[in-house]
C-alpha positions in Angstrom: -43.7 16.6 -22.6 -44.2 12.9 -21.8 -42.5 11.7 -18.7 -40.8 8.3 -18.7 -42.2 6.2 -15.8 -41.6 2.7 -14.9 -44.1 0.0 -14.5 -43.3 0.0 -10.7 -45.4 3.2 -10.3 -47.9 1.6 -7.9 -50.5 4.3 -8.4 -51.3 2.3 -11.6 -51.0 -1.2 -10.0 -54.8 -1.7 -10.2 -54.9 -0.9 -13.9 -51.9 -3.1 -14.6 -53.7 -5.9 -12.8 -56.7 -5.5 -15.1 -54.6 -5.4 -18.2 -52.6 -8.5 -17.2 -55.8 -10.3 -16.3 -57.4 -9.6 -19.6 -54.2 -10.6 -21.5 -54.0 -13.9 -19.6 -57.7 -14.5 -20.1 -57.4 -14.3 -23.9 -54.3 -16.4 -24.1 -51.5 -13.9 -24.2 -49.7 -15.2 -21.1 -46.6 -15.9 -23.3 -46.4 -12.1 -24.1 -46.6 -11.3 -20.4 -43.7 -13.7 -19.7 -41.6 -12.4 -22.7 -41.8 -8.8 -21.5 -41.2 -9.7 -17.9 -44.3 -7.9 -16.6 -44.8 -10.5 -13.9 -41.3 -10.0 -12.5 -41.5 -6.3 -12.5 -44.9 -6.3 -10.8 -43.6 -9.1 -8.4 -46.9 -10.9 -9.1 -47.7 -13.8 -11.3 -50.8 -14.3 -13.3 -51.9 -16.9 -10.7 -52.1 -14.2 -8.1 -54.9 -12.6 -10.1 -57.0 -15.7 -10.0 -57.4 -15.8 -13.8 -57.5 -19.1 -15.6 -56.5 -19.3 -19.2 -59.7 -19.4 -21.3 -60.4 -22.2 -23.8 -60.1 -20.2 -27.0 -58.3 -22.6 -29.3 -60.9 -22.1 -32.0 -60.5 -18.3 -32.0 -57.6 -16.9 -34.1 -54.9 -14.9 -32.3 -55.9 -11.7 -34.2 -59.5 -12.2 -33.1 -58.4 -12.6 -29.5 -56.5 -9.3 -29.9 -59.8 -7.6 -30.8 -61.7 -9.1 -27.9 -59.0 -8.2 -25.5 -59.0 -4.5 -26.7 -62.8 -4.3 -26.4 -62.6 -5.6 -22.8 -59.8 -3.3 -21.8 -62.0 -0.2 -22.5 -62.0 3.1 -24.3 -58.3 3.8 -24.7 -57.5 0.4 -26.0 -60.5 0.4 -28.3 -59.4 3.7 -29.8 -55.8 2.3 -30.1 -57.1 -0.6 -32.1 -59.2 1.6 -34.4 -56.2 3.9 -34.9 -53.8 1.0 -35.6 -56.3 -0.3 -38.2 -55.2 2.6 -40.4 -51.5 1.5 -40.4 -51.0 -1.3 -42.9 -47.4 -0.3 -43.0 -46.7 -1.8 -39.6 -49.4 -4.4 -38.9 -50.4 -7.6 -40.9 -53.5 -7.5 -43.0 -55.2 -10.2 -40.9 -54.9 -8.1 -37.7 -56.1 -5.0 -39.5 -59.2 -6.8 -40.7 -59.9 -7.9 -37.1 -59.4 -4.4 -35.7 -61.7 -2.9 -38.2 -64.6 -4.7 -36.5 -63.9 -3.2 -33.1 -67.1 -2.2 -31.4 -67.1 1.2 -29.8 -70.4 0.7 -27.9 -70.3 0.5 -24.1 -72.9 0.9 -21.4 -73.9 4.5 -20.6 -72.7 6.2 -17.5 -75.2 7.5 -14.9 -77.7 10.2 -15.7 -76.7 12.1 -12.5 -73.1 12.3 -13.7 -74.0 13.4 -17.2 -76.2 16.2 -15.9 -73.5 17.3 -13.5 -70.9 17.5 -16.3 -73.1 19.6 -18.5 -73.9 22.1 -15.7 -70.2 22.2 -14.6 -69.0 22.8 -18.2 -71.6 25.3 -19.3 -71.7 27.1 -15.9 -75.5 27.1 -15.5 -78.2 24.7 -14.2 -79.9 22.5 -16.8 -83.2 24.3 -16.5 -81.5 27.6 -17.4 -79.7 26.0 -20.4 -82.4 23.9 -21.9 -86.2 23.9 -22.1 -86.0 20.1 -22.0 -83.1 17.7 -21.4 -83.5 13.9 -21.6 -81.3 12.4 -18.9 -81.3 9.0 -20.5 -78.9 9.0 -23.5 -80.0 7.7 -26.9 -76.5 6.8 -28.0 -73.4 5.7 -26.0 -69.8 5.1 -27.1 -66.4 4.6 -25.4 -65.6 8.3 -24.9 -69.0 10.0 -24.7 -72.8 9.6 -24.8 -75.4 11.7 -26.5 -78.7 13.1 -25.1 -81.7 14.7 -26.8 -82.5 18.2 -25.6 -84.4 21.4 -26.6 -83.0 24.9 -26.3 -85.1 27.6 -24.7 -86.3 28.7 -28.2 -87.6 25.1 -28.9 -84.7 24.1 -31.2 -84.0 20.3 -31.0 -80.4 19.6 -30.3 -78.1 16.7 -29.6 -75.8 17.1 -26.5 -72.6 15.0 -26.6 -71.2 14.6 -23.1 -67.7 13.3 -22.4 -67.4 10.3 -20.0 -66.4 11.4 -16.5 -62.7 11.0 -15.7 -62.1 9.7 -19.2 -59.1 12.0 -19.7 -57.5 10.7 -16.5 -58.1 7.1 -17.6 -56.6 7.8 -21.0 -53.6 9.4 -19.4 -53.0 6.4 -17.2 -53.5 4.0 -20.1 -51.2 6.0 -22.3 -48.5 5.8 -19.6 -49.0 2.0 -19.4 -49.0 1.7 -23.2 -45.7 3.5 -23.4 -44.2 1.1 -20.8 -45.6 -2.0 -22.5 -44.4 -0.7 -25.9 -40.9 -0.2 -24.6 -40.9 -3.7 -23.0 -42.3 -5.3 -26.2 -39.7 -3.5 -28.3 -37.0 -4.7 -26.0 -37.9 -8.3 -25.3 -40.1 -9.5 -28.2 -38.1 -10.6 -31.2 -38.9 -8.6 -34.4 -41.1 -6.1 -32.6 -38.7 -3.2 -33.3 -39.7 -3.5 -37.0 -43.3 -2.5 -36.0 -42.0 0.4 -33.9 -44.6 0.1 -31.1 -43.3 3.2 -29.3 -43.8 5.4 -32.4 -47.3 3.9 -32.8 -48.2 4.9 -29.3 -46.7 8.4 -29.9 -49.0 8.9 -32.9 -52.0 7.5 -31.1 -51.4 9.7 -28.1 -51.4 12.8 -30.2 -54.6 11.7 -32.1 -56.7 10.7 -29.0 -55.8 13.9 -27.1 -57.2 15.9 -29.9 -60.5 13.9 -29.8 -60.8 14.6 -26.1 -61.3 18.3 -26.8 -64.8 18.8 -28.2 -63.9 22.4 -29.1 -61.7 21.0 -31.8 -64.5 18.9 -33.2 -66.8 21.9 -33.1 -64.3 23.7 -35.4 -64.3 20.7 -37.7 -68.1 21.0 -38.0 -67.8 24.7 -38.9 -65.1 23.9 -41.5 -67.3 21.3 -43.2 -70.4 23.5 -43.2 -68.5 26.3 -45.0 -67.1 23.8 -47.6 -70.6 22.5 -48.4 -72.8 25.5 -47.8 -73.8 25.6 -51.5 -74.3 21.8 -51.9 -77.9 20.9 -51.3 -77.1 17.1 -51.2 -75.1 17.5 -48.0 -76.1 18.6 -44.5 -73.6 19.3 -41.8 -75.2 19.8 -38.4 -75.0 23.3 -36.9 -72.9 23.7 -33.8 -74.2 25.8 -30.9 -71.0 27.3 -29.5 -72.7 28.9 -26.5 -73.6 25.4 -25.4 -70.2 23.8 -26.2 -67.0 23.3 -24.2 -64.1 20.9 -24.2 -66.3 18.2 -22.7 -69.7 19.1 -24.0 -70.7 19.4 -27.7 -74.1 20.7 -28.7 -75.3 20.3 -32.3 -78.4 20.5 -34.3 -80.4 17.2 -33.8 -80.6 15.1 -37.0 -83.5 12.8 -37.4 -82.3 10.6 -40.2 -82.0 7.0 -41.3 -78.7 5.0 -41.0 -77.1 4.9 -44.5 -76.9 1.1 -44.6 -80.5 0.5 -43.5 -81.6 -0.2 -47.1 -85.1 -1.5 -46.3 -86.0 1.6 -44.3 -84.5 3.9 -47.0 -86.6 2.3 -49.7 -89.7 2.4 -47.5 -89.2 6.1 -47.0 -89.0 6.6 -50.8 -85.3 7.2 -50.9 -83.0 5.9 -53.6 -80.0 3.8 -52.4 -78.2 4.2 -55.8 -78.4 8.0 -55.7 -77.3 8.0 -52.1 -74.3 5.8 -53.0 -73.3 8.1 -55.9 -73.8 11.3 -53.8 -72.0 9.9 -50.8 -68.9 8.9 -52.7 -68.8 12.2 -54.7 -69.1 14.1 -51.4 -66.1 12.3 -49.9 -64.1 12.7 -53.1 -64.9 16.4 -53.1 -63.6 16.6 -49.6 -60.3 14.9 -50.6 -59.6 16.4 -54.0 -61.2 19.8 -53.9 -61.1 20.8 -50.2 -58.1 18.7 -48.9 -60.0 18.3 -45.7 -62.0 15.1 -45.3 -63.9 12.9 -42.9 -61.4 10.3 -41.9 -64.0 7.9 -40.4 -67.1 7.8 -42.7 -68.4 4.5 -41.5 -72.2 3.8 -41.7 -72.8 4.8 -38.1 -71.5 8.3 -38.9 -73.7 8.9 -41.9 -77.5 9.5 -41.7 -79.8 10.1 -44.7 -82.5 12.8 -44.6 -85.4 13.4 -47.1 -84.5 14.0 -50.8 -81.4 11.7 -50.4 -79.5 14.3 -48.4 -76.4 13.0 -46.6 -75.6 14.1 -43.1 -72.2 13.5 -41.6 -71.8 13.0 -37.9 -68.9 12.6 -35.4 -66.2 14.8 -37.0 -63.5 14.2 -34.3 -61.1 12.5 -36.8 -60.3 14.3 -40.0 -57.6 14.0 -42.6 -55.8 16.8 -44.3 -54.1 16.9 -47.8 -52.0 19.8 -48.9 -52.4 21.1 -52.5 -49.1 19.4 -53.5 -50.2 16.1 -51.8 -53.4 16.2 -53.7 -51.5 16.7 -57.0 -49.3 13.8 -56.2 -52.3 11.6 -55.4 -54.0 12.5 -58.6 -50.9 11.7 -60.6 -50.7 8.3 -59.0 -54.3 7.5 -59.7 -54.0 8.7 -63.3 -50.9 6.6 -63.7 -52.9 3.5 -62.5 -55.9 4.3 -64.8 -53.7 5.1 -67.8 -51.4 2.1 -67.2 -48.3 4.3 -66.9 -46.0 2.9 -64.1 -43.2 5.3 -65.1 -45.5 8.2 -64.2 -46.1 6.7 -60.7 -42.4 6.1 -60.1 -41.7 9.8 -61.1 -44.3 10.9 -58.7 -42.8 8.9 -55.9 -39.4 10.4 -56.7 -40.9 13.9 -56.4 -42.5 13.0 -53.1 -39.2 11.6 -51.8 -37.1 14.4 -53.2 -34.6 11.9 -54.6 -34.3 9.0 -57.0 -36.1 6.0 -55.5 -33.8 3.0 -54.9 -34.5 -0.1 -57.0 -36.6 1.9 -59.4 -36.6 -0.9 -62.0 -37.9 -3.4 -59.4 -40.6 -0.9 -58.3 -41.7 -0.2 -61.9 -42.0 -4.0 -62.5 -44.1 -4.4 -59.3 -46.4 -1.5 -60.3 -46.6 -2.9 -63.9 -47.6 -6.3 -62.6 -50.3 -4.7 -60.4 -51.7 -2.5 -63.2 -51.8 -5.3 -65.7 -53.6 -7.5 -63.3 -56.4 -5.0 -62.9 -56.3 -4.0 -66.6 -57.5 -7.5 -67.4 -60.6 -7.0 -65.3 -63.8 -5.2 -66.5 -64.2 -1.7 -65.1 -67.2 -2.8 -63.0 -65.3 -5.5 -61.2 -62.3 -3.4 -60.1 -62.2 -2.9 -56.3 -60.4 0.4 -55.8 -60.0 -0.1 -52.1 -58.3 -3.5 -52.7 -56.1 -1.9 -55.4 -55.1 1.0 -53.2 -54.4 -1.4 -50.3 -52.1 -3.5 -52.5 -50.4 -0.4 -53.8 -49.8 0.6 -50.2 -48.1 -2.7 -49.5 -45.9 -2.2 -52.5 -44.8 1.2 -51.2 -44.1 -0.3 -47.8 -42.0 -3.1 -49.3 -39.9 -0.6 -51.3 -39.8 1.9 -48.3 -41.3 4.7 -50.3 -42.1 7.9 -48.5 -45.8 8.5 -48.6 -47.7 11.8 -48.6 -49.0 12.8 -45.1 -52.5 11.6 -44.5 -52.3 8.8 -47.1 -53.3 6.0 -44.7 -56.4 7.9 -43.5 -57.3 8.7 -47.1 -57.1 5.0 -48.2 -59.2 4.1 -45.1 -61.8 6.7 -46.1 -62.0 5.5 -49.7 -62.1 1.8 -48.7 -64.9 2.5 -46.2 -67.0 4.6 -48.6 -66.5 1.9 -51.3 -67.9 -0.6 -48.9 -70.9 1.6 -48.1 -71.5 2.3 -51.8 -71.4 -1.4 -52.6 -74.0 -2.2 -50.0 -76.3 0.5 -51.3 -75.8 -0.4 -55.0 -74.6 -3.8 -56.1 -73.4 -2.3 -59.4 -71.5 0.5 -57.7 -68.2 1.3 -59.4 -65.8 3.5 -57.3 -63.4 4.0 -60.2 -66.0 5.7 -62.3 -66.4 8.3 -59.6 -62.7 8.6 -58.8 -61.2 9.1 -62.3 -62.9 12.4 -63.1 -61.8 14.0 -59.8 -58.2 12.9 -60.4 -58.2 14.0 -64.0 -59.7 17.4 -63.1 -57.0 18.0 -60.5 -54.2 17.1 -62.9 -55.6 19.4 -65.6 -55.9 22.2 -63.1 -52.2 21.9 -62.4 -51.4 22.8 -66.0 -54.2 25.3 -66.5 -53.2 28.8 -67.8 -54.3 30.2 -64.4 -52.1 27.8 -62.4 -49.2 28.3 -64.8 -49.6 32.1 -64.5 -49.7 31.8 -60.7 -46.6 29.7 -60.6 -44.8 32.1 -62.9 -45.9 35.0 -60.8 -44.6 33.3 -57.6 -41.3 32.5 -59.3 -40.9 36.1 -60.5 -41.9 37.3 -57.0 -39.2 35.1 -55.4 -36.6 36.2 -58.0 -37.4 39.9 -57.4 -36.7 39.6 -53.7 -33.5 37.6 -54.5 -32.2 40.4 -56.7 -33.4 43.1 -54.2 -31.6 41.5 -51.2 -28.5 40.2 -53.0 -26.5 43.5 -52.9 -27.1 44.0 -49.2 -26.4 40.4 -48.3 -23.2 40.5 -50.5 -22.1 43.6 -48.6 -22.7 41.9 -45.3 -20.6 39.0 -46.4 -17.7 41.2 -47.5 -17.8 43.1 -44.2 -17.4 39.8 -42.4 -14.5 38.9 -44.6 -12.8 42.3 -44.1 -13.3 42.2 -40.3 -11.7 38.7 -40.2 -14.9 37.2 -38.8 -15.5 35.0 -41.8 -13.4 31.9 -42.3 -13.5 29.4 -45.2 -12.3 26.0 -44.3 -11.9 23.0 -46.6 -12.0 19.5 -45.3 -10.8 16.5 -47.3 -11.6 12.9 -46.5 -9.9 9.8 -47.8 -7.0 11.7 -49.5 -4.3 10.9 -47.0 -3.1 7.7 -48.8 -3.0 9.6 -52.1 -1.1 12.5 -50.6 1.4 10.1 -49.0 2.0 8.4 -52.3 2.4 11.8 -54.0 5.1 12.8 -51.5 6.9 9.5 -52.1 6.9 10.0 -55.8 8.0 13.6 -55.5 10.9 12.6 -53.2 12.1 9.9 -55.6 11.9 12.3 -58.5 14.0 15.0 -56.7 16.4 12.3 -55.6 16.7 11.1 -59.2 17.3 14.7 -60.4 20.1 15.3 -57.8 21.6 11.9 -58.8 21.6 12.9 -62.5 23.1 16.3 -61.7 25.8 14.7 -59.6 26.7 12.3 -62.5 26.8 15.1 -65.0 28.8 17.4 -62.7 31.3 14.7 -62.0 31.8 14.0 -65.7 32.5 17.7 -66.3 35.1 17.8 -63.5 36.8 14.6 -64.9 36.9 16.0 -68.4 38.2 19.4 -67.2 41.2 17.6 -65.5 40.5 19.4 -62.2 43.4 18.6 -59.7 44.4 16.7 -57.7 44.6 13.4 -59.6 44.5 9.7 -58.8 46.0 7.6 -61.6 45.4 10.4 -63.9 41.7 10.9 -62.9 40.4 13.9 -61.0 39.8 12.9 -57.4 36.9 15.3 -57.1 35.2 13.8 -60.2 35.9 10.3 -58.9 34.3 11.1 -55.6 31.3 12.4 -57.3 30.9 9.2 -59.2 31.2 7.1 -56.0 28.6 9.3 -54.3 26.3 9.0 -57.3 26.7 5.2 -57.2 25.7 5.1 -53.5 22.7 7.3 -54.1 21.7 5.1 -57.1 22.0 2.0 -54.9 19.8 3.6 -52.2 17.1 4.6 -54.7 17.1 1.1 -56.2 16.8 -0.5 -52.8 13.9 1.8 -51.9 12.0 0.9 -55.1 12.6 -2.8 -54.6 11.6 -2.7 -50.9 8.1 -1.3 -51.9 7.9 -3.8 -54.8 7.3 -1.1 -57.3 9.6 -0.4 -60.3 
């Protein structure tokens, strides 16, 4: 459970100093002043000896990217994570964050070798026949070394940066503090919910820190594509893998966007584009388990146009129901049926969407705009991004994993367009969505649904007598109580009592008049001027009561 710590935790003062220095350097001194960091630290930006950089020609969003890159691994990953959240960040900032560079200088060879030996519990010469201390790739959280197992198998050994977990924990604590301060002091920041963003990011990055989890992702993808010859998922060597070391089959391929080299090797960029998109769509619509970050650096091409996916730390998951909803939305767009899309949103939300007419109009406007375009000119990534903004505007509940899915589709469409100028994402997308919708209404699926319903109904009937008996036992023992609570009925009940009282009063008055008349006509003694005194008294009392009733009615201004 995350502990709440204040910024006055001086164990982190050095890191705070670095962060403030970078923010001032890139022109965010106003933010520092707004959130009162200087006051809490009891230092000002002048103390750090940092002068405001001349960056007038650089946009504010570009400066955010540069600052994140300079702040290091945790903040780079935060920027990459935030680029998947168009619901809380402006489009211009997301475009800038998408270009974040995750390349940093490698750490020392000595440290790398020590980590491998410590994690795998053996000296390097006992683990590998050959291990190259100099890494061939380096990123913010790990670097990768070439090696050979004792049987001669070529492998890639991914080694986590030393003390990266401690750095990330410190940075997360600082991020929480900054997010709370920003939410408190920066006007409008609460609408972006920075604390929630840090919460989600914290959960995601902690999973990426455990290479055992990524190893399981590799195994999952290998099982899903074991019968597909156009896909190659590297084999994981679990005996040489731990939470900080990941050993996989070495892939000697060509980067997917290196078109000249692909052509020189006799490979077909158009076929690669088609296969790549179909593989990702298969992950989404058939498996519900997809590579959430299929950027060019994570895809290599082997002979015969075989695709190889790397770095599977970030994956997206779609449940069967979510896949069905997604297919229905896409079919609604393709068939120009906004009502179908609205109905799908209602199913996702579990209730009638507010402002349904306005939502339907916005969807119709979007669909008609794209319907006027030729099929080959439709950018599905742009269309899905615009659809996302409509959903955000109308506060529509989205299926889990939707943002990662849109990100994956947009990325793959970009890769496909680079490989093939005539690439059309919609042509690949429509058959998958149609197939999934048809499967929902196939005889087998209908039979499965009917069987499940019958199964549930059987257990309901089976358990009903016993549960009914338990309820009756509680009632008989006096342990069950039924209480009714009314709200907003007090004025009505008060008025009802008033009307009832007046009615009773009127009945008594009428009875008194009738009774007095009977007494007078019966000549009941004694008399006064020949009139029965009892009857006369009854008339007088009835007159007083009538006067009181009339005054009560007039006082409440109701006749």
